[in-house]
ChimeraX commands (.cxc) that place a marker at each C-alpha (Angstrom):
marker #1 position -32.24,82.70,134.50 radius 0.5
marker #1 position -32.51,80.18,131.62 radius 0.5
marker #1 position -33.93,76.74,132.21 radius 0.5
marker #1 position -30.96,74.35,132.74 radius 0.5
marker #1 position -32.72,71.68,130.67 radius 0.5
marker #1 position -32.88,74.02,127.63 radius 0.5
marker #1 position -30.73,72.83,124.75 radius 0.5
marker #1 position -29.83,75.24,121.95 radius 0.5
marker #1 position -29.62,73.94,118.36 radius 0.5
marker #1 position -25.84,74.27,118.04 radius 0.5
marker #1 position -25.41,72.57,121.44 radius 0.5
marker #1 position -27.36,69.59,120.13 radius 0.5
marker #1 position -25.21,69.41,116.99 radius 0.5
marker #1 position -22.07,69.70,119.18 radius 0.5
marker #1 position -23.22,66.70,121.24 radius 0.5
marker #1 position -23.38,64.68,117.98 radius 0.5
marker #1 position -19.68,65.10,117.10 radius 0.5
marker #1 position -18.11,61.67,116.75 radius 0.5
marker #1 position -21.44,59.89,116.35 radius 0.5
marker #1 position -23.74,58.92,113.47 radius 0.5
marker #1 position -26.23,61.48,112.23 radius 0.5
marker #1 position -29.04,61.26,109.66 radius 0.5
marker #1 position -29.56,64.41,107.57 radius 0.5
marker #1 position -32.55,65.17,105.37 radius 0.5
marker #1 position -31.77,67.70,102.64 radius 0.5
marker #1 position -34.03,70.17,100.77 radius 0.5
marker #1 position -33.40,68.37,97.47 radius 0.5
marker #1 position -34.91,65.03,98.63 radius 0.5
marker #1 position -31.50,63.54,99.37 radius 0.5
marker #1 position -30.77,61.91,102.70 radius 0.5
marker #1 position -27.30,61.55,104.14 radius 0.5
marker #1 position -26.08,59.33,106.97 radius 0.5
marker #1 position -22.55,59.76,108.29 radius 0.5
marker #1 position -20.29,60.33,111.28 radius 0.5
marker #1 position -20.11,64.02,112.24 radius 0.5
marker #1 position -16.52,65.27,112.54 radius 0.5
marker #1 position -17.21,68.97,112.96 radius 0.5
marker #1 position -19.36,71.97,112.03 radius 0.5
marker #1 position -19.39,75.77,112.04 radius 0.5
marker #1 position -21.93,78.45,113.03 radius 0.5
marker #1 position -23.72,78.01,109.68 radius 0.5
marker #1 position -24.05,74.26,110.35 radius 0.5
marker #1 position -21.76,73.46,107.43 radius 0.5
marker #1 position -20.61,69.98,108.40 radius 0.5
marker #1 position -17.70,67.65,107.79 radius 0.5
marker #1 position -18.85,64.01,107.75 radius 0.5
marker #1 position -17.00,60.75,107.23 radius 0.5
marker #1 position -18.10,57.21,106.35 radius 0.5
marker #1 position -21.04,58.73,104.46 radius 0.5
marker #1 position -23.94,57.08,102.64 radius 0.5
marker #1 position -26.10,59.29,100.41 radius 0.5
marker #1 position -29.61,58.18,99.48 radius 0.5
marker #1 position -31.41,59.77,96.54 radius 0.5
marker #1 position -34.81,58.89,95.12 radius 0.5
marker #1 position -34.75,59.01,91.31 radius 0.5
marker #1 position -37.19,58.05,88.57 radius 0.5
marker #1 position -35.26,54.77,88.21 radius 0.5
marker #1 position -35.46,54.04,91.93 radius 0.5
marker #1 position -33.34,54.67,94.97 radius 0.5
marker #1 position -29.68,55.48,94.32 radius 0.5
marker #1 position -27.16,54.84,97.11 radius 0.5
marker #1 position -23.71,56.46,97.02 radius 0.5
marker #1 position -20.88,55.74,99.49 radius 0.5
marker #1 position -18.40,58.53,100.22 radius 0.5
marker #1 position -15.34,58.59,102.50 radius 0.5
marker #1 position -15.63,62.22,103.59 radius 0.5
marker #1 position -17.73,65.25,102.61 radius 0.5
marker #1 position -18.20,68.92,103.42 radius 0.5
marker #1 position -21.96,69.48,103.57 radius 0.5
marker #1 position -23.45,72.97,103.17 radius 0.5
marker #1 position -25.75,73.79,106.07 radius 0.5
marker #1 position -27.85,75.96,103.74 radius 0.5
marker #1 position -29.54,72.88,102.23 radius 0.5
marker #1 position -30.35,70.97,105.43 radius 0.5
marker #1 position -34.00,70.49,106.37 radius 0.5
marker #1 position -33.68,68.15,109.37 radius 0.5
marker #1 position -31.00,66.46,111.50 radius 0.5
marker #1 position -31.66,63.20,113.32 radius 0.5
marker #1 position -28.96,62.35,115.87 radius 0.5
marker #1 position -28.00,58.68,115.80 radius 0.5
marker #1 position -30.29,58.07,112.85 radius 0.5
marker #1 position -29.63,55.20,110.45 radius 0.5
marker #1 position -31.36,54.75,107.12 radius 0.5
marker #1 position -33.02,51.34,106.84 radius 0.5
marker #1 position -32.06,49.37,103.73 radius 0.5
marker #1 position -34.89,49.01,101.22 radius 0.5
marker #1 position -35.79,45.41,100.48 radius 0.5
marker link #1:1,2 radius 0.2
marker link #1:2,3 radius 0.2
marker link #1:3,4 radius 0.2
marker link #1:4,5 radius 0.2
marker link #1:5,6 radius 0.2
marker link #1:6,7 radius 0.2
marker link #1:7,8 radius 0.2
marker link #1:8,9 radius 0.2
marker link #1:9,10 radius 0.2
marker link #1:10,11 radius 0.2
marker link #1:11,12 radius 0.2
marker link #1:12,13 radius 0.2
marker link #1:13,14 radius 0.2
marker link #1:14,15 radius 0.2
marker link #1:15,16 radius 0.2
marker link #1:16,17 radius 0.2
marker link #1:17,18 radius 0.2
marker link #1:18,19 radius 0.2
marker link #1:19,20 radius 0.2
marker link #1:20,21 radius 0.2
marker link #1:21,22 radius 0.2
marker link #1:22,23 radius 0.2
marker link #1:23,24 radius 0.2
marker link #1:24,25 radius 0.2
marker link #1:25,26 radius 0.2
marker link #1:26,27 radius 0.2
marker link #1:27,28 radius 0.2
marker link #1:28,29 radius 0.2
marker link #1:29,30 radius 0.2
marker link #1:30,31 radius 0.2
marker link #1:31,32 radius 0.2
marker link #1:32,33 radius 0.2
marker link #1:33,34 radius 0.2
marker link #1:34,35 radius 0.2
marker link #1:35,36 radius 0.2
marker link #1:36,37 radius 0.2
marker link #1:37,38 radius 0.2
marker link #1:38,39 radius 0.2
marker link #1:39,40 radius 0.2
marker link #1:40,41 radius 0.2
marker link #1:41,42 radius 0.2
marker link #1:42,43 radius 0.2
marker link #1:43,44 radius 0.2
marker link #1:44,45 radius 0.2
marker link #1:45,46 radius 0.2
marker link #1:46,47 radius 0.2
marker link #1:47,48 radius 0.2
marker link #1:48,49 radius 0.2
marker link #1:49,50 radius 0.2
marker link #1:50,51 radius 0.2
marker link #1:51,52 radius 0.2
marker link #1:52,53 radius 0.2
marker link #1:53,54 radius 0.2
marker link #1:54,55 radius 0.2
marker link #1:55,56 radius 0.2
marker link #1:56,57 radius 0.2
marker link #1:57,58 radius 0.2
marker link #1:58,59 radius 0.2
marker link #1:59,60 radius 0.2
marker link #1:60,61 radius 0.2
marker link #1:61,62 radius 0.2
marker link #1:62,63 radius 0.2
marker link #1:63,64 radius 0.2
marker link #1:64,65 radius 0.2
marker link #1:65,66 radius 0.2
marker link #1:66,67 radius 0.2
marker link #1:67,68 radius 0.2
marker link #1:68,69 radius 0.2
marker link #1:69,70 radius 0.2
marker link #1:70,71 radius 0.2
marker link #1:71,72 radius 0.2
marker link #1:72,73 radius 0.2
marker link #1:73,74 radius 0.2
marker link #1:74,75 radius 0.2
marker link #1:75,76 radius 0.2
marker link #1:76,77 radius 0.2
marker link #1:77,78 radius 0.2
marker link #1:78,79 radius 0.2
marker link #1:79,80 radius 0.2
marker link #1:80,81 radius 0.2
marker link #1:81,82 radius 0.2
marker link #1:82,83 radius 0.2
marker link #1:83,84 radius 0.2
marker link #1:84,85 radius 0.2
marker link #1:85,86 radius 0.2
marker link #1:86,87 radius 0.2
view
């Protein structure tokens, strides 16, 4: 019998629906947004999104209303994570 405290990856993502999530991508981009839904490949629909990208000129911040994010490029998910503003 499985341990009742065991949490599978997709169960964790499911618990994050409707809340803020911080996503670190393979291409050195980071995305913070509200998770609306996802599929078995962890492709995600997010709203109220802020994308952070480190460039040669410095940090670029892009605001987006809603995105479909490919799960293939995700390195790490941080539930409830917010990106601190650089000073």
